[in-house]
Backbone bond lengths (Angstrom), bond angles and torsions (degrees), N, CA, C in turn:
res aa  C-N    CA-C-N  psi(-1)  N-CA   C-N-CA  omega(-1)  CA-C   N-CA-C  phi
1 M - - - 1.488 - - 1.554 113.50 -
2 P 1.370 118.88 -39.67 1.470 116.79 177.71 1.531 111.81 -63.17
3 N 1.314 118.08 -34.94 1.478 121.01 177.19 1.518 110.37 -64.08
4 T 1.341 114.35 -42.97 1.475 118.12 179.74 1.553 112.98 -62.20
5 N 1.360 114.44 -44.98 1.482 119.34 176.53 1.542 110.76 -59.43
6 Q 1.325 115.61 -42.07 1.442 119.33 -178.81 1.548 110.58 -64.54
7 S 1.326 114.66 -38.95 1.484 118.91 177.41 1.526 112.00 -63.15
8 I 1.363 115.02 -42.17 1.466 119.59 179.37 1.528 109.91 -61.15
9 V 1.337 115.67 -47.23 1.447 120.30 -179.09 1.541 112.02 -61.50
10 E 1.317 116.89 -43.45 1.470 121.85 179.59 1.548 111.16 -65.94
11 L 1.304 116.28 -43.77 1.469 120.40 178.89 1.560 110.65 -63.65
12 S 1.310 115.13 -43.04 1.464 120.58 -178.19 1.561 110.57 -65.39
13 K 1.317 114.70 -46.47 1.459 117.77 -179.89 1.517 112.08 -60.18
14 R 1.332 113.02 -41.38 1.492 116.88 177.17 1.537 110.81 -66.95
15 G 1.281 115.88 -37.55 1.497 118.71 177.29 1.514 111.75 -60.54
16 Y 1.353 116.57 -46.71 1.462 120.83 177.68 1.516 110.95 -61.06
17 D 1.335 116.05 -40.92 1.475 118.21 -177.97 1.558 109.74 -66.63
18 L 1.293 116.77 -41.88 1.471 120.37 177.62 1.556 110.84 -64.40
19 L 1.336 116.19 -37.15 1.464 120.05 179.41 1.540 110.73 -64.96
20 R 1.370 116.98 -41.42 1.450 119.92 175.86 1.500 112.68 -60.53
21 K 1.330 116.17 -30.89 1.508 121.19 178.05 1.550 110.70 -87.64
22 R 1.289 117.12 3.84 1.462 123.06 177.10 1.536 110.87 62.16
23 M 1.277 114.81 33.21 1.477 122.56 175.15 1.558 105.56 -96.68
24 F 1.316 115.63 76.18 1.446 120.81 -164.74 1.559 114.09 -66.66
25 W 1.300 114.63 -46.18 1.476 119.33 -177.83 1.526 110.87 -59.90
26 E 1.332 114.98 -45.67 1.446 120.47 -179.34 1.524 111.37 -66.45
27 A 1.339 115.74 -40.62 1.445 120.00 176.71 1.534 112.09 -60.61
28 E 1.312 115.11 -45.84 1.473 120.48 179.64 1.543 110.66 -57.67
29 K 1.326 115.97 -42.76 1.466 118.41 -178.60 1.544 111.04 -61.92
30 H 1.324 117.47 -42.40 1.446 120.61 -178.84 1.530 111.01 -66.73
31 F 1.332 115.99 -42.12 1.466 119.37 -179.84 1.552 109.42 -63.58
32 R 1.283 115.86 -41.82 1.497 120.97 -176.06 1.540 110.01 -70.15
33 D 1.318 115.35 -34.53 1.467 117.68 175.39 1.530 110.79 -67.11
34 A 1.362 115.66 -35.82 1.496 119.68 176.86 1.495 109.58 -68.81
35 L 1.360 117.38 -39.74 1.479 121.68 -177.03 1.538 108.71 -67.23
36 A 1.290 117.70 -32.54 1.486 118.64 178.43 1.518 112.44 -65.13
37 L 1.322 115.32 -23.51 1.487 119.50 178.01 1.516 109.45 -85.56
38 D 1.347 118.72 -30.73 1.481 121.53 -177.31 1.523 107.01 -155.82
39 N 1.342 114.93 98.55 1.479 117.93 -176.83 1.507 114.56 -79.44
40 H 1.352 116.92 5.24 1.472 120.32 178.00 1.546 111.01 -115.71
41 N 1.295 116.33 9.97 1.470 120.05 -175.47 1.537 108.26 -75.36
42 K 1.297 117.28 115.42 1.484 122.53 -173.97 1.500 111.86 -67.31
43 Y 1.305 117.21 -32.74 1.468 121.93 177.56 1.529 111.06 -62.68
44 V 1.328 115.65 -42.78 1.449 121.73 178.14 1.549 110.30 -70.82
45 L 1.312 116.55 -41.97 1.460 119.23 -178.26 1.531 112.12 -64.82
46 V 1.336 116.48 -41.00 1.473 119.82 173.98 1.530 111.56 -62.54
47 G 1.314 116.01 -39.39 1.499 119.11 177.30 1.472 111.04 -59.13
48 L 1.310 118.67 -46.15 1.447 120.37 177.82 1.529 113.02 -64.99
49 G 1.351 115.38 -36.67 1.476 118.06 173.58 1.547 112.09 -59.65
50 N 1.377 113.84 -45.78 1.474 117.96 178.83 1.523 110.70 -61.30
51 L 1.342 116.30 -42.00 1.445 120.72 -179.81 1.512 112.14 -57.89
52 Y 1.357 114.78 -51.43 1.467 117.47 -175.33 1.556 111.74 -73.48
53 S 1.297 116.95 -23.86 1.500 118.18 171.55 1.521 109.53 -67.93
54 A 1.336 116.33 -42.70 1.475 118.97 178.51 1.533 110.81 -62.78
55 L 1.332 118.36 -29.35 1.495 122.76 176.12 1.498 112.41 -86.70
56 R 1.355 116.55 3.55 1.476 121.93 -178.47 1.534 111.90 62.04
57 K 1.308 117.71 24.41 1.453 122.85 172.35 1.545 107.33 -95.99
58 F 1.347 112.07 72.71 1.467 117.82 -166.66 1.561 113.40 -67.09
59 A 1.341 115.75 -34.84 1.492 117.95 -179.62 1.529 109.49 -62.74
60 D 1.360 116.01 -42.50 1.458 118.95 179.02 1.524 111.16 -65.69
61 A 1.333 116.10 -40.12 1.461 121.97 177.73 1.522 111.95 -58.48
62 I 1.340 114.80 -47.13 1.434 120.25 179.85 1.536 113.44 -61.57
63 S 1.350 116.03 -37.19 1.429 121.71 177.49 1.518 110.09 -60.17
64 Y 1.353 117.97 -43.88 1.484 119.22 -178.80 1.546 112.29 -74.19
65 Y 1.328 116.64 -37.55 1.473 117.73 175.88 1.533 111.23 -61.79
66 D 1.345 115.62 -39.23 1.484 119.90 177.14 1.504 111.95 -59.87
67 K 1.347 115.14 -40.42 1.486 117.32 179.91 1.523 110.28 -69.25
68 A 1.330 117.29 -35.05 1.461 119.63 178.15 1.540 109.60 -66.60
69 L 1.339 117.48 -39.95 1.471 120.35 -178.91 1.518 111.43 -71.40
70 A 1.318 116.17 -25.87 1.483 119.09 172.86 1.494 112.59 -62.34
71 Q 1.404 115.14 -33.28 1.457 119.56 177.95 1.545 111.70 -83.06
72 D 1.371 115.07 -31.31 1.460 120.23 -173.73 1.534 108.83 -147.58
73 P 1.324 118.36 90.15 1.477 120.84 -171.74 1.533 114.60 -62.71
74 V 1.314 117.96 -16.31 1.467 118.76 -178.59 1.556 110.96 -111.34
75 N 1.319 115.76 15.58 1.482 118.52 177.65 1.550 110.43 -59.71
76 K 1.334 115.69 113.16 1.453 119.43 -173.59 1.492 113.44 -65.77
77 F 1.331 118.42 -33.33 1.467 121.59 179.84 1.507 111.62 -68.87
78 A 1.334 115.94 -38.59 1.461 119.40 178.56 1.531 111.61 -72.21
79 L 1.369 116.40 -39.14 1.450 120.40 177.37 1.552 112.32 -60.97
80 R 1.327 112.70 -48.57 1.464 115.88 179.78 1.554 111.35 -66.14
81 G 1.307 114.12 -40.05 1.482 118.49 -175.68 1.498 111.13 -67.63
82 I 1.364 119.12 -41.27 1.438 119.78 -177.51 1.569 111.05 -70.76
83 G 1.339 113.65 -33.77 1.483 116.17 172.35 1.512 112.04 -61.42
84 D 1.337 118.38 -43.23 1.458 120.34 177.88 1.483 112.35 -64.54
85 A 1.377 117.83 -37.85 1.456 121.10 177.91 1.538 111.48 -64.11
86 Y 1.300 117.69 -43.66 1.467 118.45 175.89 1.523 111.52 -64.89
87 R 1.322 116.65 -34.49 1.439 120.66 173.17 1.552 111.45 -60.77
88 G 1.311 115.20 -42.78 1.454 119.83 175.88 1.494 113.72 -61.06
89 Q 1.315 117.36 -31.24 1.477 123.71 175.53 1.548 112.72 -81.66
90 E 1.326 115.61 -1.44 1.427 124.44 -176.28 1.545 112.18 58.82
91 H 1.340 111.80 47.95 1.490 119.44 174.59 1.525 106.24 -119.64
92 P 1.337 120.42 73.36 1.474 121.23 -179.31 1.517 113.31 -58.99
93 E 1.326 117.21 -32.12 1.457 120.92 -177.52 1.512 111.08 -67.02
94 K 1.338 118.43 -25.24 1.445 121.44 177.86 1.544 111.19 -90.32
95 A 1.348 116.16 -27.82 1.466 118.52 -179.52 1.511 110.77 -73.32
96 I 1.315 118.45 -36.75 1.465 121.57 -170.92 1.516 112.56 -57.23
97 P 1.362 121.44 -48.57 1.462 120.94 -176.84 1.562 112.22 -56.90
98 Y 1.323 116.14 -40.62 1.432 119.91 -177.35 1.561 109.94 -69.81
99 W 1.323 118.58 -40.16 1.456 119.05 177.05 1.502 112.29 -65.76
100 L 1.335 116.26 -35.13 1.476 117.81 179.77 1.551 108.57 -67.72
101 R 1.340 117.04 -40.01 1.459 118.03 174.16 1.530 111.97 -62.73
102 Y 1.297 116.79 -40.13 1.485 121.91 177.12 1.531 109.93 -58.09
103 L 1.318 119.04 -44.90 1.431 121.67 -176.15 1.508 113.18 -69.98
104 E 1.320 117.66 -18.84 1.456 119.78 173.93 1.505 110.56 -60.26
105 G 1.301 116.75 -32.55 1.454 119.78 179.00 1.500 116.95 -105.54
106 S 1.337 115.06 -10.52 1.503 121.96 -178.73 1.527 105.94 -134.50
107 R 1.306 114.94 71.34 1.466 119.19 -169.80 1.518 115.33 -68.42
108 G 1.314 117.54 -17.33 1.448 119.87 -174.75 1.533 116.54 -101.40
109 D 1.317 117.12 11.64 1.463 120.02 -175.84 1.507 111.16 -78.96
110 A 1.324 115.24 96.22 1.485 118.83 -177.04 1.514 114.03 -69.14
111 Q 1.313 117.13 -27.35 1.429 120.19 178.53 1.507 112.47 -66.07
112 V 1.315 117.69 -42.20 1.449 120.36 175.10 1.508 112.62 -67.84
113 M 1.360 117.20 -35.92 1.441 118.99 173.56 1.502 112.32 -60.73
114 A 1.298 117.74 -39.25 1.476 120.78 177.08 1.512 109.55 -65.43
115 R 1.308 119.19 -38.31 1.436 120.73 178.04 1.543 111.91 -67.98
116 L 1.328 115.92 -37.09 1.457 118.33 174.51 1.528 111.17 -62.69
117 A 1.322 116.87 -42.85 1.431 121.67 178.37 1.513 111.72 -57.06
118 D 1.322 115.56 -45.69 1.467 121.97 177.43 1.515 111.24 -62.95
119 S 1.301 117.82 -42.56 1.453 122.11 -176.78 1.555 109.15 -68.27
120 Y 1.332 118.33 -41.25 1.438 120.35 178.05 1.524 110.37 -64.86
121 M 1.349 116.63 -36.65 1.459 119.19 178.07 1.524 111.24 -64.07
122 K 1.350 116.50 -39.84 1.478 119.99 178.02 1.531 111.48 -63.89
123 L 1.337 116.46 -23.64 1.456 120.76 178.28 1.548 110.11 -94.16
124 N 1.306 117.38 8.90 1.458 124.64 -178.94 1.539 112.93 61.60
125 N 1.311 117.82 26.34 1.425 123.36 174.39 1.526 109.82 -98.01
126 T 1.361 113.61 78.78 1.467 118.28 -172.49 1.528 113.54 -71.44
127 V 1.338 116.58 -22.63 1.448 117.93 178.65 1.562 110.59 -68.00
128 E 1.332 117.18 -49.09 1.461 120.85 176.79 1.492 112.88 -64.66
129 A 1.335 113.84 -37.68 1.520 119.58 179.89 1.524 109.75 -60.81
130 E 1.302 117.25 -43.68 1.445 120.87 -179.62 1.544 111.08 -67.39
131 I 1.344 116.55 -39.49 1.472 120.75 176.49 1.571 110.29 -57.47
132 Y 1.287 114.92 -47.18 1.489 118.29 -175.96 1.535 111.22 -76.15
133 C 1.342 118.17 -26.97 1.470 118.89 171.28 1.523 110.04 -61.33
134 N 1.332 115.19 -46.88 1.485 121.04 -178.84 1.540 111.20 -63.59
135 K 1.357 114.66 -40.68 1.447 118.53 179.35 1.522 110.60 -65.68
136 A 1.342 116.75 -40.13 1.476 120.28 -178.04 1.544 108.55 -64.67
137 L 1.340 117.39 -41.05 1.459 119.17 178.18 1.503 112.39 -69.08
138 Q 1.304 116.82 -34.19 1.470 120.27 178.24 1.494 111.90 -63.96
139 H 1.364 115.33 -45.66 1.446 120.41 -176.78 1.537 113.65 -89.07
140 G 1.321 115.93 -19.46 1.459 120.60 -172.29 1.516 115.35 -116.39
141 A 1.323 117.92 32.85 1.468 120.34 -177.82 1.515 110.20 -64.82
142 Q 1.339 116.36 -21.75 1.483 119.87 177.47 1.521 111.78 -112.89
143 D 1.313 116.42 14.66 1.490 121.24 -178.07 1.564 109.35 -106.30
144 K 1.312 113.07 108.78 1.520 117.81 -174.24 1.500 110.84 -63.28
145 A 1.307 119.16 -40.95 1.473 120.91 -177.82 1.545 110.47 -65.15
146 A 1.328 115.78 -40.61 1.485 119.05 177.48 1.538 112.27 -64.75
147 L 1.318 114.67 -44.64 1.472 119.76 -179.62 1.533 110.07 -61.16
148 L 1.353 114.88 -42.32 1.458 118.04 177.82 1.492 112.56 -63.51
149 G 1.331 116.61 -46.39 1.449 121.23 -179.25 1.538 112.14 -61.40
150 V 1.280 117.89 -45.06 1.473 121.06 -179.29 1.551 108.88 -70.99
151 G 1.289 119.44 -38.39 1.459 122.19 177.52 1.513 110.56 -60.92
152 L 1.332 116.99 -46.37 1.519 120.28 177.94 1.496 111.39 -63.75
153 L 1.344 116.87 -34.95 1.481 118.26 178.82 1.509 110.78 -67.67
154 Y 1.341 116.19 -46.43 1.471 120.05 178.29 1.532 110.05 -59.79
155 Y 1.341 116.43 -40.62 1.499 119.88 179.17 1.516 109.80 -63.05
156 K 1.305 118.06 -41.15 1.461 123.02 -178.95 1.541 112.02 -59.70
157 I 1.341 115.25 -37.09 1.498 119.50 -175.52 1.535 110.78 -97.58
158 G 1.325 117.64 7.97 1.462 120.64 174.84 1.499 116.46 82.50
159 E 1.333 117.11 12.94 1.464 121.35 176.80 1.588 107.60 -88.92
160 N 1.337 114.08 69.80 1.451 118.01 -167.72 1.521 114.88 -68.35
161 T 1.352 117.41 -34.40 1.435 119.53 176.79 1.510 113.92 -62.35
162 K 1.368 114.65 -42.22 1.461 119.24 176.66 1.522 110.76 -69.32
163 A 1.309 117.58 -36.70 1.448 120.62 177.66 1.502 111.44 -62.12
164 L 1.316 115.15 -45.26 1.504 119.53 -178.83 1.509 110.15 -62.64
165 S 1.325 116.97 -39.05 1.453 119.88 179.48 1.504 110.41 -60.74
166 C 1.353 117.38 -40.49 1.493 121.69 -179.30 1.555 109.24 -64.79
167 F 1.328 115.34 -43.45 1.478 117.36 -174.63 1.535 110.46 -71.29
168 E 1.348 115.85 -35.27 1.446 117.27 -179.75 1.508 112.23 -74.89
169 Q 1.357 116.85 -30.74 1.477 120.66 172.50 1.519 107.74 -64.84
170 L 1.304 118.92 -41.42 1.461 120.75 -179.86 1.519 109.48 -63.77
171 L 1.342 117.36 -41.93 1.480 119.89 179.43 1.527 112.33 -67.11
172 S 1.341 117.02 -23.81 1.451 117.93 174.21 1.548 111.81 -69.38
173 L 1.321 116.38 -24.09 1.425 123.17 175.22 1.554 113.20 -87.01
174 D 1.341 114.75 -33.18 1.430 120.53 -174.83 1.551 108.33 -148.91
175 A 1.327 116.14 91.97 1.469 121.29 -174.09 1.525 113.46 -66.42
176 S 1.346 117.21 -11.96 1.447 119.18 -178.96 1.541 113.24 -109.96
177 H 1.317 115.59 22.02 1.472 120.88 179.16 1.554 106.75 -75.33
178 L 1.345 116.07 107.42 1.457 120.08 -171.74 1.511 113.57 -61.13
179 K 1.319 118.41 -47.17 1.498 121.19 -176.96 1.511 109.23 -61.30
180 A 1.342 117.29 -42.73 1.460 121.25 -178.91 1.525 110.66 -65.70
181 L 1.319 118.36 -39.50 1.460 121.37 177.29 1.537 110.99 -62.90
182 L 1.292 116.99 -42.87 1.496 119.41 178.65 1.512 112.63 -67.56
183 M 1.333 116.32 -38.66 1.454 117.76 178.50 1.477 113.02 -69.18
184 A 1.358 116.00 -42.92 1.478 118.88 177.27 1.499 112.43 -62.24
185 G 1.360 116.54 -39.00 1.430 121.06 173.61 1.506 114.31 -58.71
186 E 1.348 114.00 -46.44 1.462 120.13 179.72 1.527 112.38 -62.29
187 L 1.320 116.54 -40.98 1.475 120.21 -177.01 1.532 110.15 -72.51
188 H 1.322 120.65 -40.54 1.436 122.48 174.91 1.519 109.98 -61.85
189 Q 1.315 115.87 -39.73 1.489 118.52 178.51 1.515 110.60 -61.75
190 Q 1.324 118.11 -41.00 1.451 122.55 179.98 1.541 109.96 -62.50
191 L 1.351 114.60 -32.26 1.492 120.62 179.66 1.516 111.37 -85.30
192 A 1.332 117.36 4.65 1.484 123.71 -177.01 1.537 112.35 63.45
193 N 1.354 116.51 21.13 1.446 119.52 169.67 1.506 110.24 -86.31
194 Y 1.330 115.07 71.05 1.485 119.88 -167.31 1.510 112.48 -67.35
195 A 1.314 119.72 -36.49 1.448 120.43 -179.55 1.515 112.40 -65.72
196 Q 1.335 115.63 -43.28 1.487 119.66 178.53 1.531 109.72 -67.79
197 A 1.328 116.86 -41.36 1.477 120.99 176.88 1.508 111.24 -56.90
198 A 1.362 114.07 -45.20 1.516 118.89 -176.57 1.526 108.11 -65.15
199 R 1.348 119.49 -34.52 1.447 118.43 179.43 1.500 111.68 -63.02
200 Y 1.335 115.99 -41.36 1.467 120.76 179.22 1.535 110.47 -65.54
201 F 1.329 116.42 -43.69 1.487 118.69 -179.47 1.512 111.27 -66.47
202 K 1.340 118.34 -35.16 1.493 119.47 178.09 1.518 107.93 -69.90
203 S 1.293 120.49 -36.13 1.473 120.91 177.62 1.559 109.29 -64.53
204 A 1.341 115.21 -35.80 1.469 119.04 177.87 1.529 110.53 -64.38
205 L 1.347 116.02 -39.77 1.460 120.68 179.76 1.539 111.73 -68.79
206 D 1.336 117.44 -26.62 1.452 119.59 174.72 1.545 110.08 -63.47
207 I 1.314 115.23 -30.82 1.470 119.28 -179.83 1.535 111.29 -87.86
208 D 1.317 115.36 -42.74 1.455 121.31 -178.25 1.569 108.10 -131.44
209 P 1.310 118.75 89.34 1.476 122.64 -170.86 1.538 113.79 -59.41
210 E 1.291 119.18 -19.68 1.474 118.38 -177.97 1.517 112.30 -113.47
211 N 1.340 116.72 20.03 1.454 120.64 -175.88 1.546 110.00 -63.08
212 P 1.372 117.08 116.96 1.447 117.42 -175.18 1.530 115.95 -65.89
213 V 1.324 115.75 -29.86 1.462 118.47 179.40 1.511 110.99 -69.21
214 A 1.330 117.94 -40.02 1.460 122.36 177.87 1.531 111.24 -68.32
215 L 1.344 116.83 -39.87 1.433 119.18 178.08 1.542 112.86 -64.19
216 Y 1.318 114.05 -43.62 1.447 119.12 176.97 1.547 111.20 -62.15
217 G 1.364 112.24 -44.14 1.452 117.10 -178.88 1.530 113.88 -61.37
218 L 1.344 115.62 -41.65 1.459 118.08 178.12 1.521 113.39 -65.92
219 A 1.345 114.23 -38.68 1.437 119.16 175.72 1.534 111.99 -60.80
220 N 1.320 114.32 -43.96 1.446 120.71 -177.76 1.522 111.19 -68.99
221 C 1.389 116.89 -35.36 1.476 119.45 174.67 1.502 110.38 -63.11
222 S 1.308 118.61 -42.98 1.461 121.16 178.21 1.548 110.51 -60.54
223 R 1.298 114.14 -37.86 1.501 119.86 176.84 1.536 109.79 -62.40
224 G 1.331 115.52 -45.92 1.460 121.90 -179.17 1.540 110.30 -61.95
225 Q 1.335 115.07 -33.84 1.484 119.69 -178.14 1.548 110.42 -90.47
226 E 1.328 116.91 3.10 1.475 124.21 -179.22 1.539 111.48 57.67
227 D 1.323 114.97 32.11 1.467 120.76 173.15 1.548 107.39 -98.54
228 H 1.352 114.54 82.64 1.439 117.25 -171.03 1.511 114.22 -75.36
229 T 1.363 115.23 -22.54 1.485 118.24 177.72 1.502 110.41 -67.27
230 E 1.363 117.64 -48.36 1.463 118.62 177.86 1.504 109.10 -68.98
231 G 1.307 117.31 -37.97 1.512 119.91 178.61 1.497 111.62 -55.49
232 S 1.344 116.08 -42.32 1.485 118.77 -179.55 1.532 111.27 -58.97
233 L 1.310 115.90 -38.53 1.468 119.57 179.54 1.507 112.69 -65.13
234 W 1.351 115.59 -42.61 1.446 119.99 178.98 1.513 112.93 -68.78
235 W 1.354 117.06 -40.68 1.474 120.64 176.92 1.517 109.11 -61.31
236 A 1.341 117.85 -40.62 1.463 119.91 179.14 1.524 111.36 -62.29
237 K 1.324 117.80 -40.06 1.477 120.88 178.78 1.554 109.41 -67.44
238 A 1.346 115.89 -38.97 1.460 117.85 178.60 1.561 110.34 -64.56
239 L 1.320 116.06 -38.03 1.449 118.51 179.60 1.541 113.96 -68.51
240 E 1.303 115.90 -25.98 1.453 119.81 175.72 1.551 110.73 -58.67
241 K 1.360 114.93 -33.86 1.448 120.95 -179.02 1.526 111.25 -87.27
242 D 1.305 116.91 -26.29 1.484 119.76 -173.52 1.526 108.57 -148.16
243 P 1.361 116.37 72.97 1.448 120.69 -170.44 1.547 115.08 -66.37
244 D 1.302 117.38 -19.64 1.490 120.38 -179.35 1.483 113.19 -100.86
245 N 1.298 117.20 10.51 1.510 119.91 -177.73 1.531 107.59 -70.63
246 Q 1.320 115.49 120.20 1.486 120.82 -174.50 1.484 112.68 -64.39
247 R 1.332 116.70 -48.78 1.465 119.63 -177.54 1.515 111.16 -62.77
248 I 1.331 118.30 -42.92 1.449 122.39 -177.99 1.539 109.54 -63.30
249 N 1.317 115.77 -44.39 1.482 118.63 177.61 1.510 111.99 -59.02
250 T 1.353 117.10 -41.89 1.450 120.01 -179.43 1.498 111.56 -65.11
251 R 1.347 115.75 -44.11 1.467 119.38 -178.13 1.530 111.12 -71.18
252 A 1.342 116.24 -36.07 1.456 117.56 172.05 1.512 112.53 -59.78
253 G 1.305 114.77 -40.16 1.484 120.18 176.43 1.495 111.68 -59.96
254 D 1.348 117.93 -44.35 1.465 123.63 178.35 1.553 110.93 -58.26
255 A 1.352 113.84 -47.78 1.462 118.99 -176.86 1.524 110.26 -64.27
256 L 1.320 115.98 -42.63 1.474 120.58 -179.27 1.517 110.59 -65.66
257 F 1.325 117.08 -42.13 1.465 120.88 177.84 1.539 110.71 -58.58
258 N 1.323 114.80 -42.01 1.472 120.03 -177.05 1.522 112.13 -71.87
259 T 1.308 116.96 -16.81 1.486 120.78 176.47 1.530 111.92 -101.73
260 G 1.361 116.26 5.02 1.478 120.01 174.80 1.507 113.18 87.16
261 N 1.365 118.58 8.79 1.460 121.14 -179.94 1.521 108.59 -91.92
262 I 1.329 116.12 71.69 1.478 121.54 -167.56 1.522 111.36 -64.45
263 E 1.339 116.66 -46.98 1.441 118.38 -176.04 1.516 112.07 -60.55
264 E 1.366 116.11 -45.56 1.439 119.59 178.69 1.524 111.21 -64.00
265 A 1.338 117.59 -38.69 1.425 121.59 178.29 1.508 111.15 -60.11
266 Q 1.328 115.81 -44.94 1.477 119.77 178.37 1.509 111.86 -61.05
267 H 1.317 116.92 -40.92 1.440 120.43 177.77 1.555 112.70 -57.45
268 H 1.350 115.73 -41.36 1.508 119.24 -178.77 1.488 110.67 -73.77
269 F 1.357 119.16 -37.85 1.452 120.04 177.99 1.541 109.26 -61.57
270 Q 1.333 114.98 -42.86 1.467 118.18 -178.90 1.498 111.92 -68.40
271 R 1.333 115.27 -36.30 1.495 117.60 175.83 1.524 111.79 -64.30
272 S 1.313 117.10 -36.12 1.446 120.13 175.16 1.546 111.78 -61.06
273 L 1.293 113.34 -43.77 1.490 118.54 -175.85 1.522 111.21 -71.84
274 Q 1.311 118.36 -21.20 1.426 121.26 173.38 1.534 112.18 -65.28
275 V 1.325 115.05 -27.09 1.460 119.61 177.77 1.506 109.37 -77.90
276 G 1.345 119.09 -36.90 1.431 121.34 -178.06 1.538 110.79 164.29
277 F 1.308 115.43 -171.92 1.465 121.30 -177.27 1.534 108.14 -67.02
278 D 1.326 116.21 134.85 1.477 123.29 174.73 1.503 108.02 -148.36
279 P 1.323 118.98 108.58 1.441 120.15 -177.27 1.514 112.18 -60.05
280 Y 1.321 118.19 -32.54 1.475 118.82 -175.95 1.502 112.14 -77.81
281 A 1.315 117.12 -28.52 1.478 120.75 174.83 1.526 108.15 -68.76
282 L 1.379 118.14 -42.05 1.432 122.20 178.19 1.544 111.20 -63.17
283 L 1.330 115.44 -39.47 1.474 119.59 179.77 1.516 111.33 -71.43
284 G 1.324 115.66 -30.75 1.445 119.53 172.83 1.518 113.47 -62.70
285 L 1.352 112.78 -44.70 1.468 119.11 175.18 1.508 111.62 -63.15
286 A 1.338 116.19 -38.07 1.464 120.40 179.29 1.540 108.98 -61.44
287 R 1.309 117.79 -42.56 1.502 119.67 179.86 1.543 109.76 -66.41
288 I 1.324 117.43 -37.51 1.471 118.04 175.27 1.505 112.83 -63.31
289 H 1.309 116.25 -45.10 1.485 119.34 178.77 1.547 110.33 -62.42
290 R 1.338 115.20 -41.27 1.486 117.52 -179.83 1.530 109.82 -65.40
291 S 1.313 117.85 -36.55 1.488 120.11 -179.25 1.519 110.82 -67.16
292 R 1.337 116.27 -23.82 1.468 121.54 179.34 1.504 110.78 -98.06
293 N 1.321 116.97 1.37 1.484 124.70 -179.26 1.515 111.75 67.33
294 N 1.314 115.34 23.88 1.495 119.11 171.84 1.508 106.74 -89.15
295 L 1.316 119.21 77.34 1.404 123.71 -165.27 1.540 112.16 -75.83
296 E 1.307 117.73 -32.14 1.476 120.13 177.88 1.537 110.83 -64.91
297 E 1.355 115.52 -44.65 1.432 121.26 178.61 1.547 108.92 -62.65
298 A 1.326 117.14 -39.04 1.488 121.35 -179.68 1.520 107.61 -64.18
299 K 1.327 117.58 -46.25 1.471 120.25 179.72 1.512 111.29 -59.77
300 T 1.325 115.93 -41.66 1.505 119.79 -178.91 1.510 109.24 -59.40
301 C 1.300 118.71 -43.01 1.477 120.93 179.14 1.505 111.46 -60.66
302 C 1.304 116.12 -44.87 1.501 119.00 178.56 1.519 111.82 -64.33
303 Q 1.318 116.65 -38.04 1.457 120.35 -178.34 1.553 111.03 -67.11
304 K 1.343 114.56 -34.17 1.459 118.42 177.60 1.539 110.38 -63.14
305 V 1.350 116.90 -36.29 1.422 120.93 177.24 1.540 109.63 -68.92
306 L 1.294 116.64 -45.52 1.453 121.59 -174.71 1.528 112.57 -70.66
307 E 1.347 116.24 -23.58 1.463 117.81 174.39 1.518 111.12 -66.45
308 R 1.308 118.08 -31.76 1.467 123.12 179.25 1.531 111.15 -91.38
309 I 1.313 116.85 -38.60 1.497 121.44 -177.09 1.536 106.92 -131.18
310 P 1.344 116.57 87.66 1.488 120.34 -170.51 1.507 115.80 -58.72
311 D 1.363 118.22 -27.41 1.429 120.60 -176.98 1.543 112.88 -110.10
312 H 1.299 118.64 26.83 1.429 122.63 -175.22 1.510 107.69 -66.75
313 P 1.396 118.22 114.86 1.461 120.67 -170.19 1.530 112.91 -63.66
314 R 1.328 116.77 -39.37 1.464 116.87 -176.78 1.522 111.76 -72.19
315 A 1.353 116.44 -32.21 1.453 119.08 175.05 1.508 111.71 -66.67
316 L 1.335 117.37 -40.48 1.463 121.35 178.28 1.519 110.16 -66.26
317 D 1.346 116.25 -37.85 1.480 120.36 179.58 1.521 109.91 -67.49
318 E 1.328 117.54 -43.42 1.470 120.18 178.37 1.480 111.76 -64.46
319 L 1.338 117.05 -38.94 1.477 120.41 179.53 1.542 109.48 -62.84
320 A 1.353 115.99 -40.96 1.442 119.69 176.10 1.533 113.16 -60.52
321 K 1.310 117.00 -42.82 1.442 120.98 175.38 1.491 114.07 -59.55
322 I 1.363 115.43 -41.35 1.462 121.15 177.82 1.522 109.47 -62.68
323 S 1.341 114.48 -42.38 1.489 116.99 -177.66 1.491 111.24 -67.81
324 N 1.305 119.49 -28.07 1.492 123.02 179.80 1.527 112.96 -86.51
325 T 1.365 115.47 -1.62 1.492 118.31 -179.32 1.521 109.81 -78.25
326 P 1.280 117.80 130.07 1.530 118.27 177.76 1.529 110.23 -54.59
327 G 1.368 113.10 133.89 1.464 119.73 -177.94 1.528 113.08 102.17
328 S 1.385 114.28 -15.03 1.464 116.74 -179.84 1.524 109.96 -78.35
329 E 1.337 114.63 138.09 1.442 118.49 178.41 1.536 112.86 -86.49
C-alpha cells in the first residue's frame, strides 16, 4: 500500500507539472495512470478537471470536479474549478453557488469575487454585481487579474470612470500590462484626453509595435487633436496591418484630404467604397469633387448618401455648400 500511495503521489505531481507546461497529452496519461491506482483520489480527480478545463472540455471537467467534491465537499480547488468550468459553458447561474461555497473557505480571493460580479451582471443582478465589484477591489487592490476583471466589467456597463481607475491602478503595479494600457488609452480617448491617451497607446506600441488597437488609437488621437499630418502617418501604419478596413480607409482619406494630398485621399475613399456603403467616404469624395469644381459628381455623391439616410446632416450641409459654389445650377 505505501508503494501504491507513493506512485499515485509521484504520478500526480508529474501530471500537474506537465499541465503547467501545457503538455496536455502527457499530463493526461500520468493522471489516468494515477487514477487507475485509486479512482477516488481527489488530488487526481481535480487534476483531470483542471486538464479538461484547460482543453475547454468543460463537461468532462465538471464530471471530474463533481467526483472530487463527492469525496471532499469543501475542496477549494474543486469548488473554484467547477465554477470556472460552468463559466466556460456560459452558465453563470450554475457557477455562482460553487464560487460562493469556495469563498466561505477562501474569503480573500479577489479574482473569484470579480468573476462573481461578472456572473451576477450577466444575470442582470446589478445589486450583487456591485457588491462583488467592491469586494474584489477591497481585497484585490494589489491583484492585477482582479483589477483587470473588474475594470473590464465596469467598462462593459458604461461605468468608465470606475473602469479607468481600475486600469490605472493596475498600471501602477505593472506599467507594461498591454491590455491595461490599451483600455486606459481607449477611455482617455473617449474623454477627449488625447495627449494622455496617446501616451498609453505609444507605451503599448513599445511592447507590441504592430498592435492594431494602439495604431488605430494613435491615429484617432491625432484626428481629435486635428493634427492631420501625424494622423496620416498613423492611419498608414494601421492600414499596413489591415488594408481593407473600411473605417480606417475613410479616416485615412479624411486626414490626407486635410493635408492637401487629394489624389491619395481619393484612393482611400474609393478603397473604402469597394468594401461597401460608407456615407463618410462618399462625402469625402464629394469634397474632392467640389474642390475640383466637379459639382455634378459632388452632388451625385451626396445624393447617394441621402438615398440611404434622407436626413443625414453632413450630406445636407455638403449639398448646400455645393449649391452655393459659383457655377452650380
